[in-house]
TORKOL-4160 file (C-alpha; in steps of 0.2 Angstrom, whole numbers, padded with zeros to 4 digits, m for minus):
278
<pt num="1" X="0124" Y="0158" Z="0258"/>
<pt num="2" X="0108" Y="0148" Z="0263"/>
<pt num="3" X="0097" Y="0160" Z="0253"/>
<pt num="4" X="0109" Y="0158" Z="0238"/>
<pt num="5" X="0108" Y="0139" Z="0239"/>
<pt num="6" X="0089" Y="0140" Z="0241"/>
<pt num="7" X="0088" Y="0151" Z="0225"/>
<pt num="8" X="0099" Y="0139" Z="0215"/>
<pt num="9" X="0089" Y="0124" Z="0221"/>
<pt num="10" X="0073" Y="0133" Z="0215"/>
<pt num="11" X="0080" Y="0137" Z="0198"/>
<pt num="12" X="0086" Y="0119" Z="0196"/>
<pt num="13" X="0069" Y="0112" Z="0201"/>
<pt num="14" X="0061" Y="0124" Z="0189"/>
<pt num="15" X="0072" Y="0119" Z="0175"/>
<pt num="16" X="0069" Y="0101" Z="0178"/>
<pt num="17" X="0051" Y="0103" Z="0178"/>
<pt num="18" X="0051" Y="0113" Z="0162"/>
<pt num="19" X="0062" Y="0099" Z="0154"/>
<pt num="20" X="0049" Y="0086" Z="0160"/>
<pt num="21" X="0035" Y="0096" Z="0153"/>
<pt num="22" X="0043" Y="0098" Z="0137"/>
<pt num="23" X="0046" Y="0079" Z="0136"/>
<pt num="24" X="0028" Y="0076" Z="0139"/>
<pt num="25" X="0023" Y="0089" Z="0126"/>
<pt num="26" X="0034" Y="0081" Z="0112"/>
<pt num="27" X="0023" Y="0070" Z="0100"/>
<pt num="28" X="0025" Y="0052" Z="0100"/>
<pt num="29" X="0033" Y="0045" Z="0084"/>
<pt num="30" X="0021" Y="0041" Z="0070"/>
<pt num="31" X="0019" Y="0023" Z="0065"/>
<pt num="32" X="0022" Y="0015" Z="0048"/>
<pt num="33" X="0006" Y="0007" Z="0042"/>
<pt num="34" X="0006" Y="m0010" Z="0033"/>
<pt num="35" X="m0010" Y="m0016" Z="0025"/>
<pt num="36" X="m0016" Y="m0033" Z="0019"/>
<pt num="37" X="m0033" Y="m0038" Z="0013"/>
<pt num="38" X="m0035" Y="m0055" Z="0021"/>
<pt num="39" X="m0029" Y="m0065" Z="0037"/>
<pt num="40" X="m0017" Y="m0074" Z="0026"/>
<pt num="41" X="m0009" Y="m0058" Z="0021"/>
<pt num="42" X="m0007" Y="m0050" Z="0038"/>
<pt num="43" X="m0005" Y="m0065" Z="0050"/>
<pt num="44" X="0014" Y="m0065" Z="0050"/>
<pt num="45" X="0015" Y="m0047" Z="0051"/>
<pt num="46" X="0004" Y="m0046" Z="0067"/>
<pt num="47" X="0014" Y="m0060" Z="0075"/>
<pt num="48" X="0030" Y="m0051" Z="0072"/>
<pt num="49" X="0024" Y="m0036" Z="0082"/>
<pt num="50" X="0029" Y="m0033" Z="0100"/>
<pt num="51" X="0014" Y="m0031" Z="0112"/>
<pt num="52" X="0001" Y="m0029" Z="0099"/>
<pt num="53" X="m0016" Y="m0022" Z="0103"/>
<pt num="54" X="m0031" Y="m0025" Z="0092"/>
<pt num="55" X="m0044" Y="m0012" Z="0087"/>
<pt num="56" X="m0060" Y="m0015" Z="0077"/>
<pt num="57" X="m0069" Y="m0001" Z="0067"/>
<pt num="58" X="m0084" Y="m0008" Z="0058"/>
<pt num="59" X="m0077" Y="m0022" Z="0048"/>
<pt num="60" X="m0059" Y="m0016" Z="0048"/>
<pt num="61" X="m0046" Y="m0022" Z="0060"/>
<pt num="62" X="m0030" Y="m0014" Z="0066"/>
<pt num="63" X="m0016" Y="m0020" Z="0076"/>
<pt num="64" X="m0004" Y="m0007" Z="0085"/>
<pt num="65" X="0013" Y="m0013" Z="0091"/>
<pt num="66" X="0032" Y="m0011" Z="0088"/>
<pt num="67" X="0045" Y="m0019" Z="0077"/>
<pt num="68" X="0062" Y="m0017" Z="0084"/>
<pt num="69" X="0056" Y="m0003" Z="0095"/>
<pt num="70" X="0048" Y="0007" Z="0081"/>
<pt num="71" X="0029" Y="0009" Z="0080"/>
<pt num="72" X="0020" Y="m0001" Z="0067"/>
<pt num="73" X="0001" Y="m0003" Z="0063"/>
<pt num="74" X="m0005" Y="m0018" Z="0053"/>
<pt num="75" X="m0022" Y="m0016" Z="0045"/>
<pt num="76" X="m0033" Y="m0029" Z="0038"/>
<pt num="77" X="m0042" Y="m0019" Z="0024"/>
<pt num="78" X="m0053" Y="m0034" Z="0018"/>
<pt num="79" X="m0054" Y="m0037" Z="m0001"/>
<pt num="80" X="m0059" Y="m0024" Z="m0014"/>
<pt num="81" X="m0056" Y="m0006" Z="m0019"/>
<pt num="82" X="m0070" Y="0001" Z="m0008"/>
<pt num="83" X="m0064" Y="m0008" Z="0007"/>
<pt num="84" X="m0045" Y="m0004" Z="0004"/>
<pt num="85" X="m0050" Y="0015" Z="0002"/>
<pt num="86" X="m0061" Y="0015" Z="0018"/>
<pt num="87" X="m0047" Y="0006" Z="0028"/>
<pt num="88" X="m0034" Y="0019" Z="0022"/>
<pt num="89" X="m0045" Y="0034" Z="0026"/>
<pt num="90" X="m0048" Y="0027" Z="0044"/>
<pt num="91" X="m0030" Y="0024" Z="0047"/>
<pt num="92" X="m0025" Y="0041" Z="0041"/>
<pt num="93" X="m0037" Y="0049" Z="0053"/>
<pt num="94" X="m0033" Y="0038" Z="0068"/>
<pt num="95" X="m0015" Y="0034" Z="0067"/>
<pt num="96" X="m0007" Y="0048" Z="0056"/>
<pt num="97" X="0005" Y="0036" Z="0048"/>
<pt num="98" X="0022" Y="0042" Z="0042"/>
<pt num="99" X="0020" Y="0030" Z="0027"/>
<pt num="100" X="0009" Y="0016" Z="0020"/>
<pt num="101" X="0014" Y="m0001" Z="0013"/>
<pt num="102" X="0000" Y="m0010" Z="0004"/>
<pt num="103" X="0005" Y="m0028" Z="0001"/>
<pt num="104" X="m0001" Y="m0045" Z="m0003"/>
<pt num="105" X="m0004" Y="m0057" Z="m0017"/>
<pt num="106" X="m0008" Y="m0054" Z="m0035"/>
<pt num="107" X="m0009" Y="m0062" Z="m0052"/>
<pt num="108" X="0004" Y="m0060" Z="m0066"/>
<pt num="109" X="0001" Y="m0050" Z="m0082"/>
<pt num="110" X="0015" Y="m0056" Z="m0093"/>
<pt num="111" X="0026" Y="m0072" Z="m0094"/>
<pt num="112" X="0042" Y="m0063" Z="m0088"/>
<pt num="113" X="0036" Y="m0063" Z="m0070"/>
<pt num="114" X="0034" Y="m0079" Z="m0061"/>
<pt num="115" X="0025" Y="m0086" Z="m0046"/>
<pt num="116" X="0034" Y="m0080" Z="m0030"/>
<pt num="117" X="0042" Y="m0066" Z="m0039"/>
<pt num="118" X="0039" Y="m0049" Z="m0029"/>
<pt num="119" X="0034" Y="m0033" Z="m0039"/>
<pt num="120" X="0038" Y="m0016" Z="m0031"/>
<pt num="121" X="0024" Y="m0004" Z="m0037"/>
<pt num="122" X="0034" Y="0010" Z="m0044"/>
<pt num="123" X="0017" Y="0015" Z="m0050"/>
<pt num="124" X="m0001" Y="0009" Z="m0048"/>
<pt num="125" X="m0016" Y="0011" Z="m0059"/>
<pt num="126" X="m0035" Y="0009" Z="m0058"/>
<pt num="127" X="m0040" Y="m0004" Z="m0071"/>
<pt num="128" X="m0058" Y="m0002" Z="m0067"/>
<pt num="129" X="m0060" Y="0017" Z="m0071"/>
<pt num="130" X="m0065" Y="0016" Z="m0089"/>
<pt num="131" X="m0077" Y="0024" Z="m0102"/>
<pt num="132" X="m0085" Y="0014" Z="m0116"/>
<pt num="133" X="m0088" Y="0022" Z="m0133"/>
<pt num="134" X="m0106" Y="0023" Z="m0139"/>
<pt num="135" X="m0112" Y="0007" Z="m0148"/>
<pt num="136" X="m0130" Y="0005" Z="m0153"/>
<pt num="137" X="m0142" Y="m0008" Z="m0146"/>
<pt num="138" X="m0137" Y="m0025" Z="m0154"/>
<pt num="139" X="m0120" Y="m0019" Z="m0159"/>
<pt num="140" X="m0112" Y="m0030" Z="m0146"/>
<pt num="141" X="m0097" Y="m0026" Z="m0134"/>
<pt num="142" X="m0080" Y="m0023" Z="m0139"/>
<pt num="143" X="m0069" Y="m0022" Z="m0124"/>
<pt num="144" X="m0053" Y="m0018" Z="m0134"/>
<pt num="145" X="m0061" Y="0000" Z="m0137"/>
<pt num="146" X="m0064" Y="0004" Z="m0119"/>
<pt num="147" X="m0054" Y="0019" Z="m0113"/>
<pt num="148" X="m0046" Y="0023" Z="m0097"/>
<pt num="149" X="m0055" Y="0037" Z="m0086"/>
<pt num="150" X="m0045" Y="0048" Z="m0074"/>
<pt num="151" X="m0059" Y="0052" Z="m0061"/>
<pt num="152" X="m0047" Y="0064" Z="m0052"/>
<pt num="153" X="m0044" Y="0075" Z="m0068"/>
<pt num="154" X="m0060" Y="0085" Z="m0069"/>
<pt num="155" X="m0072" Y="0094" Z="m0057"/>
<pt num="156" X="m0086" Y="0091" Z="m0070"/>
<pt num="157" X="m0091" Y="0076" Z="m0079"/>
<pt num="158" X="m0075" Y="0066" Z="m0081"/>
<pt num="159" X="m0084" Y="0056" Z="m0095"/>
<pt num="160" X="m0086" Y="0072" Z="m0106"/>
<pt num="161" X="m0069" Y="0079" Z="m0103"/>
<pt num="162" X="m0057" Y="0073" Z="m0117"/>
<pt num="163" X="m0042" Y="0077" Z="m0105"/>
<pt num="164" X="m0049" Y="0064" Z="m0093"/>
<pt num="165" X="m0047" Y="0050" Z="m0105"/>
<pt num="166" X="m0030" Y="0045" Z="m0098"/>
<pt num="167" X="m0024" Y="0033" Z="m0085"/>
<pt num="168" X="m0020" Y="0040" Z="m0068"/>
<pt num="169" X="m0003" Y="0034" Z="m0063"/>
<pt num="170" X="0000" Y="0034" Z="m0044"/>
<pt num="171" X="0019" Y="0035" Z="m0040"/>
<pt num="172" X="0027" Y="0027" Z="m0026"/>
<pt num="173" X="0036" Y="0036" Z="m0012"/>
<pt num="174" X="0055" Y="0036" Z="m0016"/>
<pt num="175" X="0061" Y="0033" Z="0002"/>
<pt num="176" X="0049" Y="0018" Z="0004"/>
<pt num="177" X="0054" Y="0012" Z="m0013"/>
<pt num="178" X="0072" Y="0013" Z="m0010"/>
<pt num="179" X="0070" Y="0004" Z="0007"/>
<pt num="180" X="0062" Y="m0010" Z="m0002"/>
<pt num="181" X="0075" Y="m0011" Z="m0016"/>
<pt num="182" X="0089" Y="m0011" Z="m0002"/>
<pt num="183" X="0084" Y="m0028" Z="0004"/>
<pt num="184" X="0081" Y="m0036" Z="m0013"/>
<pt num="185" X="0095" Y="m0048" Z="m0010"/>
<pt num="186" X="0088" Y="m0055" Z="0006"/>
<pt num="187" X="0073" Y="m0063" Z="m0004"/>
<pt num="188" X="0078" Y="m0080" Z="m0010"/>
<pt num="189" X="0061" Y="m0087" Z="m0016"/>
<pt num="190" X="0060" Y="m0077" Z="m0032"/>
<pt num="191" X="0065" Y="m0061" Z="m0039"/>
<pt num="192" X="0061" Y="m0043" Z="m0033"/>
<pt num="193" X="0057" Y="m0032" Z="m0048"/>
<pt num="194" X="0051" Y="m0014" Z="m0051"/>
<pt num="195" X="0034" Y="m0014" Z="m0060"/>
<pt num="196" X="0017" Y="m0007" Z="m0061"/>
<pt num="197" X="0002" Y="m0014" Z="m0051"/>
<pt num="198" X="m0015" Y="m0014" Z="m0058"/>
<pt num="199" X="m0030" Y="m0014" Z="m0047"/>
<pt num="200" X="m0049" Y="m0016" Z="m0050"/>
<pt num="201" X="m0064" Y="m0025" Z="m0043"/>
<pt num="202" X="m0063" Y="m0037" Z="m0057"/>
<pt num="203" X="m0054" Y="m0054" Z="m0059"/>
<pt num="204" X="m0048" Y="m0054" Z="m0076"/>
<pt num="205" X="m0045" Y="m0071" Z="m0085"/>
<pt num="206" X="m0046" Y="m0065" Z="m0103"/>
<pt num="207" X="m0029" Y="m0066" Z="m0110"/>
<pt num="208" X="m0031" Y="m0054" Z="m0124"/>
<pt num="209" X="m0038" Y="m0041" Z="m0111"/>
<pt num="210" X="m0023" Y="m0044" Z="m0099"/>
<pt num="211" X="m0011" Y="m0042" Z="m0114"/>
<pt num="212" X="m0019" Y="m0025" Z="m0118"/>
<pt num="213" X="m0017" Y="m0020" Z="m0100"/>
<pt num="214" X="0001" Y="m0025" Z="m0100"/>
<pt num="215" X="0004" Y="m0017" Z="m0117"/>
<pt num="216" X="m0004" Y="0000" Z="m0115"/>
<pt num="217" X="m0002" Y="0003" Z="m0096"/>
<pt num="218" X="0014" Y="m0008" Z="m0092"/>
<pt num="219" X="0005" Y="m0018" Z="m0079"/>
<pt num="220" X="0015" Y="m0032" Z="m0071"/>
<pt num="221" X="0002" Y="m0039" Z="m0060"/>
<pt num="222" X="m0016" Y="m0036" Z="m0055"/>
<pt num="223" X="m0026" Y="m0037" Z="m0039"/>
<pt num="224" X="m0040" Y="m0027" Z="m0030"/>
<pt num="225" X="m0033" Y="m0015" Z="m0018"/>
<pt num="226" X="m0017" Y="m0005" Z="m0021"/>
<pt num="227" X="m0022" Y="0009" Z="m0033"/>
<pt num="228" X="m0037" Y="0014" Z="m0022"/>
<pt num="229" X="m0026" Y="0014" Z="m0006"/>
<pt num="230" X="m0013" Y="0024" Z="m0015"/>
<pt num="231" X="m0026" Y="0037" Z="m0021"/>
<pt num="232" X="m0032" Y="0040" Z="m0003"/>
<pt num="233" X="m0015" Y="0040" Z="0004"/>
<pt num="234" X="m0011" Y="0054" Z="m0009"/>
<pt num="235" X="m0026" Y="0064" Z="m0004"/>
<pt num="236" X="m0019" Y="0064" Z="0014"/>
<pt num="237" X="m0001" Y="0067" Z="0007"/>
<pt num="238" X="0005" Y="0051" Z="0015"/>
<pt num="239" X="0020" Y="0042" Z="0007"/>
<pt num="240" X="0014" Y="0026" Z="m0001"/>
<pt num="241" X="0021" Y="0010" Z="m0008"/>
<pt num="242" X="0013" Y="m0006" Z="m0015"/>
<pt num="243" X="0022" Y="m0023" Z="m0014"/>
<pt num="244" X="0014" Y="m0038" Z="m0022"/>
<pt num="245" X="0020" Y="m0056" Z="m0024"/>
<pt num="246" X="0014" Y="m0067" Z="m0038"/>
<pt num="247" X="0003" Y="m0081" Z="m0032"/>
<pt num="248" X="m0002" Y="m0087" Z="m0049"/>
<pt num="249" X="0001" Y="m0082" Z="m0067"/>
<pt num="250" X="m0013" Y="m0086" Z="m0080"/>
<pt num="251" X="m0002" Y="m0079" Z="m0094"/>
<pt num="252" X="0010" Y="m0094" Z="m0094"/>
<pt num="253" X="m0001" Y="m0107" Z="m0084"/>
<pt num="254" X="0008" Y="m0106" Z="m0067"/>
<pt num="255" X="m0004" Y="m0111" Z="m0054"/>
<pt num="256" X="m0009" Y="m0104" Z="m0037"/>
<pt num="257" X="0004" Y="m0105" Z="m0023"/>
<pt num="258" X="m0004" Y="m0104" Z="m0006"/>
<pt num="259" X="0012" Y="m0100" Z="0002"/>
<pt num="260" X="0015" Y="m0084" Z="m0008"/>
<pt num="261" X="0006" Y="m0072" Z="0005"/>
<pt num="262" X="0018" Y="m0078" Z="0019"/>
<pt num="263" X="0033" Y="m0076" Z="0008"/>
<pt num="264" X="0028" Y="m0058" Z="0004"/>
<pt num="265" X="0025" Y="m0054" Z="0023"/>
<pt num="266" X="0043" Y="m0060" Z="0027"/>
<pt num="267" X="0050" Y="m0049" Z="0014"/>
<pt num="268" X="0039" Y="m0034" Z="0019"/>
<pt num="269" X="0045" Y="m0036" Z="0037"/>
<pt num="270" X="0063" Y="m0033" Z="0031"/>
<pt num="271" X="0057" Y="m0018" Z="0021"/>
<pt num="272" X="0050" Y="m0010" Z="0037"/>
<pt num="273" X="0066" Y="m0013" Z="0046"/>
<pt num="274" X="0076" Y="m0005" Z="0032"/>
<pt num="275" X="0064" Y="0010" Z="0031"/>
<pt num="276" X="0067" Y="0014" Z="0050"/>
<pt num="277" X="0086" Y="0012" Z="0048"/>
<pt num="278" X="0087" Y="0025" Z="0033"/>
């Protein structure tokens, strides 16, 4: 009887040890990454994290913590397409995020969107990838003849490939997009609209050029990060969504609102919570 009890005890101990080992071997849940270019676009996000820890890599900063018990990483990408792309690649390698939300402020591209409205980027486009047609010296510059250039279309010279003279449209992830749509009614400072986010290392103030972007590519807003972050996320096969609040709109004279970035962060926190509930 004692031998039988001893054997049972050994088997029970072994089973518990195996269960503990399996528990240790199970991977930690992957975080959701939320990006913003400037302090004013990430400050409230970082403050909302429980027990945040800060990591600096070169000029880029990451804060790891939890929100309602779920892992979240906030990334300050710094401004511009190259910075956003680099920060996204670093995060993909270091944190293996389950998804990426790039958010912040933007300028309006047509008069039907207003300051403090939020645009969910159903698509994002790179407005800086262009090819200009040949014009002889002294013939001047005609920006209305510039053509989009899809740098991901061809292995050879994209500029010589007629199939590359199209606008690359980077689609949002449906789960992230639906999470954002599900909390639209919680935002009371403006409307939450589906739209197209245009990105480039250019600050456009020529109304005719802005009108062309809106007419040909459907852009609702412009800024300097979303499309590059979306492109890198796509290369890593990481679900992505861009969210932008209008801080100004040159097309109808609406001036800059310094509180727009905080309004966007408040909304994005609700999107993150909705995403983890789905």
